[in-house]
C-alpha positions in Angstrom: -21.3 -245.5 -128.4 -20.3 -243.2 -125.6 -20.9 -244.5 -122.0 -22.9 -241.7 -120.4 -21.5 -242.7 -117.0 -17.9 -241.9 -117.9 -16.3 -238.5 -117.5 -16.3 -236.3 -120.6 -13.1 -236.4 -122.6 -11.8 -232.9 -123.3 -8.9 -232.3 -125.8 -6.9 -229.1 -125.7 -5.4 -228.6 -129.2 -2.7 -225.9 -129.2 -1.0 -224.3 -132.2 2.4 -224.6 -130.6 4.0 -226.7 -127.9 6.5 -223.9 -127.1 5.6 -222.5 -123.7 4.1 -219.0 -123.9 1.2 -217.4 -122.1 -1.6 -219.3 -123.9 0.2 -222.6 -123.4 0.7 -221.9 -119.7 -3.0 -221.2 -119.4 -3.8 -224.5 -121.1 -1.4 -226.3 -118.7 -3.1 -224.8 -115.7 -6.5 -225.7 -117.1 -5.8 -229.4 -117.8 -4.3 -229.7 -114.3 -7.3 -228.2 -112.6 -10.2 -230.0 -114.1 -12.4 -232.2 -111.9 -11.3 -235.7 -112.8 -14.7 -237.2 -111.8 -16.4 -235.2 -114.5 -13.7 -234.5 -117.1 -10.7 -236.3 -118.5 -8.1 -234.0 -120.1 -6.1 -234.7 -123.2 -3.6 -232.5 -125.1 -2.2 -232.2 -128.6 0.1 -229.6 -130.2 0.7 -229.0 -133.9 4.2 -227.6 -134.0 7.0 -226.5 -131.7 9.7 -227.8 -129.3 7.3 -230.2 -127.5 7.9 -228.6 -124.1 4.1 -228.1 -123.4 3.4 -231.7 -124.4 6.1 -233.0 -121.9 4.8 -230.9 -119.1 1.2 -231.9 -119.7 2.0 -235.6 -119.8 1.7 -236.2 -116.0 -1.7 -234.5 -115.8 -3.4 -235.7 -119.0 -4.8 -239.1 -119.9 -2.8 -238.9 -123.2 -0.8 -236.3 -125.1 0.7 -236.2 -128.6 3.0 -233.8 -130.4 1.5 -234.0 -133.9 4.6 -232.3 -135.6 2.8 -230.7 -138.6 5.4 -229.9 -141.4 2.9 -227.5 -143.0 -0.6 -226.3 -142.2 -2.1 -228.9 -144.5 0.3 -231.8 -143.6 -2.0 -234.9 -144.4 0.0 -237.3 -142.3 -0.2 -235.1 -139.2 -3.9 -234.4 -139.9 -4.5 -238.2 -139.9 -2.6 -238.5 -136.6 -5.0 -235.9 -135.1 -8.1 -237.6 -136.4 -6.8 -240.9 -135.2 -6.2 -239.5 -131.7 -9.7 -238.0 -131.5 -11.3 -241.3 -132.6 -9.1 -243.6 -130.5 -9.7 -241.7 -127.3 -13.4 -241.0 -128.1 -12.9 -237.2 -127.5 -16.2 -235.4 -126.7 -15.0 -231.8 -127.0 -12.0 -230.2 -128.7 -10.9 -226.8 -127.4 -8.6 -225.1 -129.9 -6.0 -222.4 -129.3 -4.2 -220.5 -132.1 -4.7 -219.9 -135.8 -2.7 -222.9 -137.0 -4.6 -225.2 -134.8 -8.0 -223.7 -135.8 -7.4 -224.2 -139.5 -6.9 -227.9 -139.3 -8.6 -228.6 -135.9 -12.1 -227.5 -136.7 -12.9 -229.8 -139.7 -10.9 -232.7 -138.3 -12.5 -232.6 -134.9 -16.0 -232.7 -136.5 -15.0 -235.4 -139.0 -13.5 -237.5 -136.2 -16.7 -237.4 -134.2 -16.2 -234.7 -131.5 -19.6 -233.5 -130.3 -18.4 -229.9 -129.7 -15.7 -227.6 -130.8 -14.7 -224.6 -128.7 -12.5 -221.8 -130.3 -10.4 -219.8 -127.9 -9.5 -216.2 -128.7 -6.3 -215.3 -126.9 -5.4 -211.9 -128.5 -6.6 -209.0 -130.6 -4.2 -210.2 -133.3 -3.8 -207.0 -135.4 -1.4 -208.9 -137.7 -4.2 -211.0 -139.2 -4.6 -210.6 -142.9 -7.7 -211.0 -145.0 -6.8 -214.6 -145.9 -6.8 -215.5 -142.2 -10.3 -214.0 -141.7 -11.5 -215.9 -144.8 -10.1 -219.1 -143.4 -11.8 -218.5 -140.0 -15.2 -217.6 -141.6 -15.1 -220.6 -143.9 -14.9 -223.0 -140.9 -17.2 -220.9 -138.6 -20.2 -223.3 -138.8 -18.0 -226.0 -137.4 -17.5 -224.1 -134.1 -19.9 -224.7 -131.3 -18.8 -221.9 -129.1 -16.2 -219.1 -128.8 -14.3 -218.2 -125.6 -12.2 -215.0 -125.4 -9.8 -214.4 -122.6 -10.7 -210.7 -122.5 -13.4 -208.4 -124.0 -10.9 -206.6 -126.2 -10.0 -209.9 -128.0 -13.7 -210.8 -128.4 -14.5 -207.3 -129.8 -11.7 -207.6 -132.3 -12.8 -211.0 -133.5 -16.5 -209.8 -133.7 -15.4 -206.9 -135.8 -13.6 -209.2 -138.2 -16.7 -211.4 -138.5 -14.8 -214.4 -137.0 -17.3 -215.3 -134.2 -20.7 -216.9 -134.3 -23.3 -214.4 -133.0 -24.8 -215.4 -129.7 -22.3 -218.2 -129.2 -19.5 -216.5 -127.3 -18.4 -215.4 -123.9 -15.4 -214.1 -122.0 -13.5 -216.3 -119.5 -10.4 -214.6 -118.1 -7.3 -216.6 -117.6 -6.7 -217.8 -114.0 -3.5 -219.2 -112.4 -2.6 -220.7 -109.0 -1.4 -218.5 -106.2 2.4 -218.7 -106.0 4.1 -220.3 -103.0 5.9 -218.3 -100.3 9.7 -218.3 -101.1 12.3 -218.2 -98.4 14.9 -215.4 -98.5 17.6 -218.0 -99.3 15.7 -219.1 -102.4 15.2 -215.6 -103.6 18.9 -214.8 -102.9 19.8 -218.0 -104.9 17.7 -216.8 -107.9 19.3 -213.4 -107.8 22.7 -214.9 -107.7 21.8 -217.2 -110.6 20.7 -214.1 -112.6 23.8 -212.2 -111.7 22.0 -209.5 -109.7 24.3 -207.9 -107.1 23.1 -207.6 -103.5 23.0 -203.8 -103.8 21.2 -203.6 -107.1 18.2 -201.3 -107.2 15.7 -201.1 -108.7 15.5 -204.7 -110.1 13.1 -204.4 -113.0 11.8 -207.6 -114.7 10.0 -208.4 -117.9 8.6 -211.9 -118.7 8.0 -212.3 -122.4 9.5 -214.0 -125.4 11.8 -211.6 -127.3 9.4 -210.3 -130.0 9.0 -206.8 -131.4 5.4 -206.5 -130.3 6.4 -207.0 -126.6 8.1 -203.7 -126.5 11.7 -204.7 -125.5 13.0 -201.9 -127.7 11.0 -199.3 -125.7 12.4 -200.7 -122.4 16.0 -200.6 -123.8 15.4 -196.9 -124.8 14.0 -196.2 -121.3 17.1 -197.9 -119.7 19.4 -195.4 -121.4 17.7 -192.6 -119.3 17.1 -194.6 -116.1 20.7 -195.7 -116.0 21.8 -192.1 -115.3 19.8 -191.8 -112.1 20.0 -195.5 -111.1 23.5 -196.7 -111.9 22.9 -199.9 -109.8 19.7 -200.7 -111.7 19.2 -204.1 -113.3 16.7 -204.9 -115.9 16.1 -208.7 -116.5 14.2 -209.6 -119.6 13.3 -213.3 -119.3 12.0 -215.2 -122.2 13.0 -217.2 -125.3 14.8 -215.1 -127.9 12.7 -215.3 -131.0 14.4 -212.2 -132.4 17.5 -214.1 -133.6 19.6 -212.0 -131.3 18.3 -208.6 -132.5 16.9 -207.6 -129.1 20.2 -208.3 -127.1 22.1 -206.6 -129.9 19.9 -203.5 -129.5 20.8 -203.3 -125.8 24.5 -203.5 -126.7 24.2 -200.8 -129.3 22.4 -198.5 -126.9 25.2 -199.0 -124.3 23.0 -200.6 -121.6 24.1 -204.2 -121.9 25.8 -203.7 -118.5 22.4 -203.2 -116.8 20.0 -205.0 -119.2 20.2 -208.8 -119.3 18.6 -211.6 -121.2 18.7 -215.0 -119.3 16.5 -216.8 -121.8 13.5 -218.9 -120.9 13.0 -219.4 -117.2 10.9 -222.3 -116.0 10.4 -221.0 -112.4 8.7 -217.8 -113.3 7.2 -217.4 -109.8 10.6 -217.4 -108.2 11.8 -215.0 -110.8 9.0 -212.6 -110.0 9.8 -212.8 -106.3 13.3 -211.3 -107.0 11.9 -208.1 -108.6 11.3 -204.7 -107.3 9.1 -203.7 -110.3 7.5 -205.7 -113.1 7.0 -204.2 -116.5 5.4 -205.3 -119.8 5.5 -202.4 -122.4 3.7 -204.4 -125.2 2.4 -202.8 -128.4 -0.6 -205.1 -128.4 -1.9 -207.8 -126.2 -4.8 -210.1 -125.2 -4.7 -211.0 -121.5 -1.0 -211.5 -120.8 -0.4 -214.3 -118.3 2.9 -212.7 -117.2 0.9 -209.7 -115.8 -1.5 -212.1 -114.0 1.6 -213.8 -112.5 3.0 -210.5 -111.4 -0.3 -209.5 -109.8 -0.5 -212.8 -107.8 3.2 -212.3 -106.8 2.3 -208.8 -105.5 4.8 -207.0 -107.7 4.2 -203.3 -108.6 3.5 -203.1 -112.3 4.1 -200.7 -115.2 2.3 -201.8 -118.4 0.9 -200.3 -121.5 -2.8 -199.6 -121.9 -3.4 -202.0 -124.8 -5.7 -204.9 -125.5 -7.1 -206.5 -122.4 -4.6 -204.9 -120.0 -7.0 -202.1 -119.0 -9.6 -204.8 -118.2 -7.1 -206.2 -115.7 -5.4 -203.1 -114.3 -6.7 -199.7 -113.3 -4.2 -196.9 -113.7 -3.0 -195.4 -110.4 -4.9 -198.1 -108.5 -3.5 -201.5 -109.4 -0.7 -200.4 -111.7 0.8 -197.5 -113.7 -0.4 -197.7 -117.3 1.4 -195.8 -120.1 0.8 -195.5 -123.9 2.5 -198.1 -126.1 5.6 -197.1 -128.0 6.4 -194.2 -125.7 9.8 -194.7 -123.9 9.5 -191.3 -122.3 6.3 -192.1 -120.5 7.7 -195.5 -119.6 10.7 -193.9 -118.0 8.4 -191.6 -116.0 6.4 -194.5 -114.6 9.4 -196.7 -113.7 11.2 -193.7 -112.2 8.2 -192.8 -110.1 7.8 -196.3 -108.7 11.5 -196.7 -108.0 11.4 -193.5 -105.9 8.2 -194.2 -104.0 8.2 -197.3 -101.9 4.7 -196.6 -100.4 3.2 -196.4 -103.9 4.9 -199.7 -104.8 3.4 -201.4 -101.8 -0.1 -199.9 -102.5 -0.2 -200.9 -106.1 1.2 -204.4 -105.4 -1.4 -205.1 -102.7 -4.3 -203.9 -104.8 -3.2 -205.9 -107.8 -2.9 -209.1 -105.8 -6.4 -208.6 -104.4 -7.7 -208.1 -107.9 -5.9 -211.3 -109.1 -7.4 -213.4 -106.3 -10.9 -212.1 -107.2 -10.9 -212.4 -111.0 -7.8 -214.2 -112.3 -7.5 -217.2 -109.9 -7.2 -220.8 -111.2 -10.3 -222.1 -109.3 -12.4 -219.4 -110.9 -11.2 -220.1 -114.4 -11.6 -223.8 -114.1 -15.1 -223.5 -112.6 -16.2 -221.3 -115.6 -14.8 -223.8 -118.1 -16.4 -226.7 -116.3 -19.8 -224.9 -116.5 -19.3 -224.3 -120.2 -18.3 -227.9 -120.9 -21.4 -229.2 -119.1 -23.6 -226.8 -121.0 -22.2 -227.9 -124.3 -22.1 -231.6 -123.3 -25.2 -231.9 -121.1 -24.9 -235.6 -120.2 -21.8 -235.0 -118.0 -21.9 -237.1 -114.8 -22.6 -235.2 -111.6 
């Protein structure tokens, strides 16, 4: 029987242990919870294990479950054993693979509440995915979406319990101040010459939906007017080399670079003149929130939850997805107008501190957990 005097035990179950936006959000959340009221735990179903390793210092226990298939019975037993052994009170689930196995196992293993987290609009979902979601819907206590666009998409598909949902935007910590020497060191590490301008950065794993192809097409035009330009696309290459090959084919591989995954994203952002994310679809991208906190002027597409974060001409320049010509226009305008860069950057940073700050997100989740588990200690 649960001791009502102990803090509630909250398990974050992620579909992957590779470090993307959702996983960085989870890492911030487990690190920010009030330990007098909540004890954080973390499990991941597949992936490299990077998230699990990073969460180890801030969680009471972690486990990389290593599912070989969505219905891997041995891995499912490991998850059930973890929940029972640690007497988990609430399981918060992130990602389709984790939802499929996590909902029934969490309930069967004795968790009092299951929270399903909606991170994106997920236009790729097929009918079978919605059927799987709806089949386990009665097992979900509450749904949390990171933006209204993601919630609306899930509601339209019938994947959310009516009256049991809310929006909690992602929040991250404010970045530290970096010395000129540190910034110069990062620029040197990335191979950025001292006279390079503009330095345009993108922070996203190399996937078709992130719009790297549009940025490469834009670079062909921008390179003519800005021969000293550098475009740095940081992120794990999940395209099997297709995106870097496209830059080479377009003849811009001398100005567009792919350094791979960068752990120190805040320092990377501090090196940039402009941040861009030309995604074709999104939820609430953490990379944009990071750029807002870092006071970088932003060019992004008006898809998913991005218009909920950024107002065109006020906190960023927003363009339609899949339109390299409009992307060129926005990047060119920012490169030529230093006053506009400063204006947009300051307004975006203020917006981030108001709505997308870690203390705000953590407080909202703590309120939710206490509402779902009312015997939490105070």
